[in-house]
C-alpha positions, -999 to 999 in steps of 0.1 A, spaced: 92 -167 29 55 -171 26 48 -133 28 58 -100 12 60 -67 30 47 -37 8 38 -1 13 8 7 -10 0 43 -17 -37 54 -17 -47 87 -32 -72 107 -10 -80 140 -26 -47 159 -29 -30 136 -4 -13 103 -6 -18 78 23 9 52 29 3 20 49 24 -11 55 8 -43 44 18 -80 46 8 -101 16 4 -137 27 14 -157 -3 -2 -189 9 -36 -171 9 -33 -161 -28 -53 -185 -50 -40 -173 -83 -5 -171 -96 14 -142 -80 31 -117 -102 51 -86 -93 39 -70 -125 3 -72 -111 11 -63 -75 -19 -39 -73 -42 -69 -79 -31 -84 -45 -31 -53 -23 -61 -48 -1 -83 -17 -4 -75 10 22 -90 6 56 -83 30 84 -97 9 112 -90 -28 117 -115 -55 126 -110 -49 163 -117 -11 160 -81 0 162 -66 27 140 -43 13 113 -9 30 113 -5 52 82 14 82 70 1 110 49 19 132 24 9 153 -6 8 144 -42 31 173 -49 57 159 -25 55 124 -41 60 140 -76 90 160 -63 105 128 -49 100 109 -81 115 138 -102 146 139 -79 153 102 -85 153 101 -123 
């Protein structure tokens, strides 16, 4: 495949915003690495270039921490 699907998490105050993004591998000029995935994820935008709201989900940092602690 020439793309990867990812769900970056963006911290906004006490919340965490989740968006789905497609990483188009043919548009990456440098060598791709999963260890540096954050280097390839776009900054958070809430409106696309056509003025439409980008689908995103919001949760709290507390809930993310609880989820991570449950899965140790």
